[in-house]
N, C-alpha and C positions, 0 to 999 in steps of 0.2 A: 779266829774263825773267818773263813772267806765265804762270800756269796757265790752262788753258781747260777748260770743261765743254761738250762738243759743239763748237759753233762760237762759243760765247759766252765772254768773259773771266770768270774767277772771282775775286772779291775781297770784302772786307767790304761794300762798297756793293751788290754784286749780291745778296748774302745778305739784306741789310736790305730791299731792294726785294722780294725773293721773300717774306720773312716778312710784310711789310706787306700784300702782295697776299693772302696766305693769311688774315691777320687780318680783312681786309675781307670776303673771301668767306665766312669762317666766322662772322662776326659776333661776334668776340671782344671782351670788355671787359677792362679792366686790373684784374683781381681778384688779390689777394695772399693766398695760403694759407700763406705762409711762417711767420707767427707761430703758427698752429695746429699746424704740424709740430713746431716747437720745444717747444710746450707738452706735446705727447704724448711726445716723445722724452725730454725732461729729467725729466718727472714719473715716467715708467716707470723711467728710469735711477736716479733717487733712491730709488725703492722697491727695485729690485734691488740697489743698493749697500748699503742698510740690511740686506737679507736676507743678502747675502754677508758683510758685516762681522760680523753676529751669528753666522753660521756659523763664521767664523774665530775669533771671540772664544770661542765655546763649545769649539771644538777645543783652542785654546791653554790655556784655563782647565782643561779636563778632562785633557789629555794632555801639555801642554807641548811639543807638536810639531804640524806639519802634514804632510799626506800628498799623494801625487801628484794626487789628484782636487782637493785644495784649491789646489795650485799652478796647476793648469790652469784652474780656475774664476776665479782671480785674473787669469790671462792673458786669459781671455774677457772679464772686466770691463774690463780695460785696452783691449781692442779695441773694446768698446762705447763707451767714452769717446772713442776715436779717431773712431768713426763719428759720435758726437754733435757733436764739435768740428768735424768736416768739414762736417756738415749745417748747423751754426750759421753757419759761414763762407759756405757756399753760399747760405743764406737772405740773408745780408748782400749777396751779389752779385745776388740776384734769384730764388732757388729759390722756387717757389710761384706765380710769375707766368708769363704767356705769354711765350715767348722774344721775340716781336715787340715787346713793351713794355719789355724790358730794354735799357738803353743799350748800344750796341755795345762801349764800353770795359769793361763789366762781364760781357758774355756769356762771354768766354773764362774768366774766373775762376770763374763759376758752373758752367760745364760741366766744367772741369778738376777743381775740388774735388769736384764731384758724382760724377765717374767714380772718383776716388780713394776716396770714401766707400763705394763698392760693395765694394771689397776688405775694408774693415773690417766692413761689414754682412754679407758672406758668411762670414767667418772667426769672428766673435764667436759666433754660434749653433753653429758647428761645434765650437769648443773647449768650449762649454757642454755639448753632447751627449757629447763625448768624456769630459768630467769625470764625467758621470752614468754613462756606460758603465763607467768604471773603478770607480766605486762598486758597480755591479752585478756586476762581476767578483769583488769582495770578497764580496758578499752571496751570489751563486750558488755560491761555493766551499763554503758551509756546507750546501748542499742537494744530495745525491747525485743527485737527479732532474733537476737543471738542468745544462746543458752550457755551457762557457765559449766554445766556438769561434764561435757566432753573434755574441756580443758583440764578440769580437776581430775578426771579419770586418767588422762594422759600423764599428768604429773605423777600419780600413784604408780602407773604401769612403767614409767621411765625408771623410777627407783627400783621397782621389783625386778624388771627384766635385766637391767644392767648390773644390779647387785648379784643376781644369779650367774651372770656371765663371769664376773670376777670370782665368785664362789667356785665355779667349775674349774677355773684355772688353778686355784690354790687348794682345792679340795679333791682333785682327781686322783691323788695318790694317798688319800687318807692322812694319817699322821706321819707319813714318810715323804713329805713334800720335797725334801732335798734330792729325791731321785731325779727330779727334773733338771738339776744342774750339777750334781756331783758326778765327776767323770767315772768314779769307781762303781756307781750304781745305775747309770743311765740305761744299760742293757737290761735292767730289771723292770723297765717301764711296762713292757707288754705283759709281764707276769703279775705285777702288783698294782697297776693303775688301770683306770677306765680306758676303753677303746678310744684311740685318738680321734676317730671320726666324730665322736660326740662333740668335741670342741668345734669342729667345722660346721656340723649341722646346727648346733645352737648359735654359732656365729652368723649363719645365714638368717636364722630366725630373729636374732637380736638386731642385726643390720637392717632387715626388712622392716621391723617395727620402728627403728630410728628413722629410716627413710620415710615411712608413712607419717611419723611425727613431723618431720620437716615439711612434708606435703601439706599437712594440716596447718602448720605455722605459716605457710605461704598462702593457702586458700582463705583462711579466716580474715587476715588483714585485707585481702582482695575484696571479700564480701563487705567488710566495713566501709571500704572506700566506695564500692558500688552503691551501697545504701545511702551514701552521702549525696548532697546536691552540689558538689563542687563541679567546676568546669572540667572538661575532658583533659585539658592541659594540667590542671591542678591534680586531678586523679592520677595522671601518668607520673607526675613528680612524686606523689605520695607512694605510688606503687613501687617506684624505683627504690625507695628507702625501706618500705615496710615488707616487701616480698623477697628480700635477699635470701630468705631461707631456702629458696629454690636452688641456690648454689651449694648450700650445705647438704641439701637433698641429693644433689649429683655426687658430691664427695662421699656421702654415706653409702650410696648405691655402689660406687666403685669399690669402696672398702669392703662392702658386703661380698662382692665378687671375689676379692682377694682373700676372704676368710677361708677359702679352700686350702690355703697354705698353712693353716693352723695345725694340720695333721702331718706336716712335713717335719717330723721329729728329728731326723738324722742331720738336717742342715738348717736348723732354725735361724742361725745367724746370717745366712745368705738369703734363704727363701722368703723370709718375712720382710724383706726390703720394701716392697710395694705396699704391703699391709700397713707398715709403720708410717710410710710417707702419707698415705691417704687417711690414716687415723689422725695425723697432725693437721692435714688440710681440713678434715671434718671439724675438729674442735675449734680451730681458728675461725673457720667460716661461720660456725654457730655463734661464737662470741661477737664477731663483726656484725652478723645479721641482726642480733638482738640489741645491738648498741647504735646502729646507724640511724634509726628514727630520731633519736635525741640529737644527733649531729645535724639533722635537717635545719636546725636553727642557725647554723653557721653559714648557710647558703641563701638565706632569705634576704631579699633586698626590698627597700621601700620604693616609693614611686620615683624618687629622685636618683635611685641607683645606689644609695648608701645603705649600709647594713641597717635593717629595720629594728626599731625598738617598740615594744608594745606600748600603745598610747590610747587605746580605745576607751572612751568614757572616763579618762583620767584614772583608770584603775592602776594600782601599783604593779611593778614588774612581777612581784611574787604572786599576786592574785591572778595574773593572767594565766598562770600555769595550774594552780590548784588551791584548794583550801584544805585545812585539816578537818577532822570530823567535827560535827556540831558540838560534841562534848568539849572540844578545845577551841571553840569558835573565837574566844577572846584572845587567843594567842596569835602570834604572827602567822599570816597566811603563807603557804608555800606550795611548791609545784610537784605534781605528779604527772604532768602531761608528757607524752613521748613524741608529740608531733604537732606542729602548727604551720600554717601557710598564711603569709601576709599578702593581701591584695588591696589596692587602693579603692575606696568607696567614697562617693560624694556625699557629704553631710551638709546640713544647713545650720548656720549659727542662729542665734536668737534674732538677728536682723534679717534673716533670709538669704544671706550671701553664701555662695558655694565655696567650700573649702575642701582640701584633701586630708583625709585621715587614713591611718593604717588600720585595716580591719583584720583581726586575728581569727582565722578559721582553725579551730582546734580539733585534733583527734585526741580525745581525752581519756583518762582512766581514773578509776576508783569510784565507789558509790558514795559513801558518806565522807570519803577523803578525796572528793572529786575535783577536777579542774574548775576554775572559778572566774571565767570571764563572762561578763553579763550578756553580751550579745552572742558570742560564739556558742554558748551552751544551748542556744535555741536551734542550732543547725540541724536541719532535717526533721524538726518537730512539727506537729500539726496543731493549728489553733483555729477556733471559730471566733469571729468577732461579730456580734449582733449590732445592728445599727451602723454597719460599716459602709454604707453607700456614700456617706459624706461626713463632714464635720469631724468631731473628735474621734469617732470610731474608725474612720478612714485613715486619719493621721496615725493612730496607734497601730492599725494594721500594717501601714507602710513601715513603721519602725520594726515590727516583728519580721517582716520579709527581709529587711536590710540585715537583720540578725541571723538570717539563714532559714527561717521558718516557712512552712507552707501555710498560707492563711486563706480562709474562706470567709468572705464578708457576706453576711445574710441581712436582708432588709426587706420590708414589704413593698418598696418601690418597684414598679414593673421593670425599670432599668435604673442603674446607678447614675449619679450625677456625672457630668463631664469630667470633673476632678478625678473621679475613680479611674477613668480610662487613661488620663494623663499620668496618674500615679502608677497604673499597671505597666504602661510603657517604660516609665523611669526605672522601676524595680526590676524589669526584665533584663536590664543591662548589667545587673550585679553578678549574674552567673550562679547565684544560689537562691533558694527559696522560690516562692511563687505566690501570686495573688489572683483569687478567683471570686466570682460573685454568684450567689444563689438567692433567688427570690423566695422569701419565707416570711410569714407573719408570725411573730413570736407569741401572739395571743392564741393560736390554734395548735393545740398539743399534738394532734395526730400528724399534721403537716410538718411541724417542727421535729418530731421524733424521727419521721421518715427521712428528712433532709440530713439530720445529724448522723443517723445510721449509715446513710449513703456515703457521706464524706469520710467517716471512719473506715468503712469497708474499702473505699477507693485507696486509702493510704495504709490500711491494716494497722492503724493506730490513731489515737487522739490524745493530745497532751495538755489541752487546756482551753479556756474560754475567756474572752473579754466581753462581758455583758454590758454593752453601751447603748442599747436601744432604749429610747425614752422620748416622751413628749412633754410639752409645757402648755399650760393655759392659765393666764393671769385673770383673776376675777375676785371681787369681794366675796367673802364666805356667805353673806346673806343672799347673794344673787347667783351662787354657783349652780349651774345646771346639773341635775342628777345624772344625766347620761354622760356628762364630762367626768364626773367622779368615777363612774364605772370604767370608762375608757382609759383614764389615766392610771388607775390602779391595775387594770388588766395588762397594760403595757409596762409601766414603770416598775411594778412589783411582780405581777403574775408572769409577765414575759421573762423577767430575770429568773424567777423561780423555775419555770418550765425549761428554760434554756440550760440552767445549771443541772437540773435532774436529767435531761436528755443527754447532755455531755457526760455526766458521771456514769450513766449506764454503759456508754461505749468505752469509756476509759477503763472501767472495771472489766468489761468483756475482753478488751485487748491487753489487759494487765499493764496499763500505762499510768503509774502514779504521776500526778502533775499538779497544776495550779490553775485556779480561777481568780479572775479579778472582776468583781462586780462594781459597776460605776455608780457610786452614790453621789453625795453632794454635801458641801458644808451646810446646805439648807436643811439637811436631815439632822443636824446637830443644834442649830440655832434658829431663831425667828429672823430670817434674812431681812434686814432693814429695807423697807420700801417694796418688797416683793409680796404682793397680795395673791399668794397661791398656797393656801393652806393645804390643799390636796397634794400638790406637788411635793411640798415639804414633808408631808406625812408619808408619801410613797417612798421618798428617799430615806427617811428614818426607818421604814420597814425593811428596805434593802440592807441597811447597816445591821439590823438585828438578824436578818436572814443570813448574812455572811457569818455571823457568830454561830448560829444554829447549825448551818451546814458544815462548818469547820468542825464542830463537835461530833457530828454524826459520821463524818468521813475521815476523821483523824487516823483511823487504823483500818480503813475499809478493805484494803487489799493485803491480807496476811501481815498486818502490822504496818504497811506502808500507806501513806496519806494521799488524799486529794486535798491539797491546801486551798482554802477559800479566804480571800481578803477583799476588803472594800477600799476603793480609791475615792476620796471625797474632794473633788476639785472646788476651787473658788469660782469666781465669776470668769467665764471664758468667752472670748469673742467667737461664737459659733453662729450659724444661720438662725438657730432657735433663739439665742440671746439678742441678736440683731433685730429679730422680729419684736422682742420685748421693747427694745429702744424705739422702734417705730410707733408702737402703741403708747409708750410712756417715756418720752425723751428725757425726762429729768433723772431717770434711773442711772444712766451712764455716769454722770458726774457724781451722783450719790455713791455708787459702788466704787468708783475710782478713789474717792476720798475716804472710803470706808476701810481700805486696807493700808498696810504700812509702806507700800511701794508706790502708791499713787497712780496705779494703772491697772488695766484688766489683763488677764493672762491670755496666752495663745495656745491653741491645741498642741503644738509641738513641744511645749514646755512640760508635758506630762509623759513624753515618750520614755525618758529614762526611768521614771517611777514604775511604769508598767513592765518594762524590760526587767527591772529588778524584781518585781513581784512575781513574774512568771518564770524566771530563771532559778537555778539552784543557788544563786546568791542570797535568796531569801528562804533557804531550806528549812529554817526553824520558825518561820513566820506563818501563822494561820489564825483565823478568828480575829484579825486586827483590822482597823481602819486607818488609812493614811490620809491625813489632811494636808492639802497643798493649796493654800488660799492667800498667799502674800501677807500673811499675818492678820487676816480679817477677823478670825475668831480668837486672836491672842490679846486683844485690847482688854 
């Protein structure tokens, strides 16, 4: 039984005659563009393979593991190879030549393999984009201004729209799909299959959506870079690596234009040349764009020009990139960071000498599986430091700025000490973070609330507090003036309480889970030998208990997310306040030096690392705790 098309029999001979007539009428010549297709596809695939393998090598070397975006990019690469193999086979059968010049025995193989290659060609860039989207989910989780739902929606739409495109290719003729490539049935296409323009019109829609996705994958990294406080040069370098999706967008746009040829049924093997080439360009550029940020590490140099190695705060290589979730915190830390930039920053060692260290500025990803470098995790975050005009508060504020944070020092002094301006000039050279001063008395709730609200509104966020404002008054309990009791408790306890509450309100308002460090003292835990200041000791004990209580209240304050509250309990520090004690009672210096296990007093800069730890995600499971750093004073 033979098929008919109108009143004419349909078969291989009828198709050959029709193609021959079209070739004559159109003045076709037997041109073979197949080899050029293979040159483009395999050259690009070799490049993208190199980039993906380097990406995986870096991840495995740095972190000893791979992540979901890595797994998906490998799957995309596998699909790309599937497309290249199918196209190579199709070229063997005659792809790149006019269908009329391909021997009848090879036409079926050329068309069948060509149609199969379309599935690989659609899905390869789809999985490449999904891989980049997952990377962006990790990255945007570190920026409170960026929302995750658009990226999640794009992932879902990528799967849906590209799956429909493949479904249209293989479902257009119902259960007689072989009409597409069987020479004896091809003239039945118009009788039994959907109108060919459906392929073209949906191809325009699919291509437009993919182009829009590439635009999104270009804009979002640009916004993340813009939100950072990196220098213009650093931002430009990051943009070069993170915004390469713009090239994939161009390829997708050209491929979308070439989708008009999807309805060129009578000469698929020749007319789809440009569509196939740009499809290959598209999926290779998507894979390269999603992998290049990781390759950024290959181009980083330290101050001496040698390849940099993370060495900030003696954190292991693995921890500079990420940590696993808190549920696996005891396991080896590993990396999920897709980007970092090393810049030299001057640090001071314990002796006050200047040294050069490499500061890692990370563009991080993951929330509970987030990158884990103590300093860089504070990049672009906003903190308030009370008592920051001088002494310990100013020293801690400087450390936060060096870590990339924007710090607002508040104090009741009309103007900060000269040390503040010197520090401000010094940190301005870092190219990240900032240091500012606000005159505020922490005893006055209305004034404090207004100042904190203004700071948060200026930055559209607030990430934490260092409550370092405090006063001291040494006197026998039997002679302690009543007004001094009130003043000390109002500042040392009440000021800490009001500061924490004011900051918590703004952190909740701007949906910024973060961390607070209340400055207590070892004197809140013991009767400090020789220190006749029962009120001061009591105020610091109250701060320690306040830290526990606020940690309990705010442990799930933002839809299950915490404002963490911890207390730092220093030992005896050489600050202006302590030096005043020595002027009043000179014997205290020797007494306190001999009272700890190291035979000396501490310096303010020796508490920098502790505060960076407590404010960063390095201490993400720490709340309601007090950290004692006293040279062993309380350990006897």
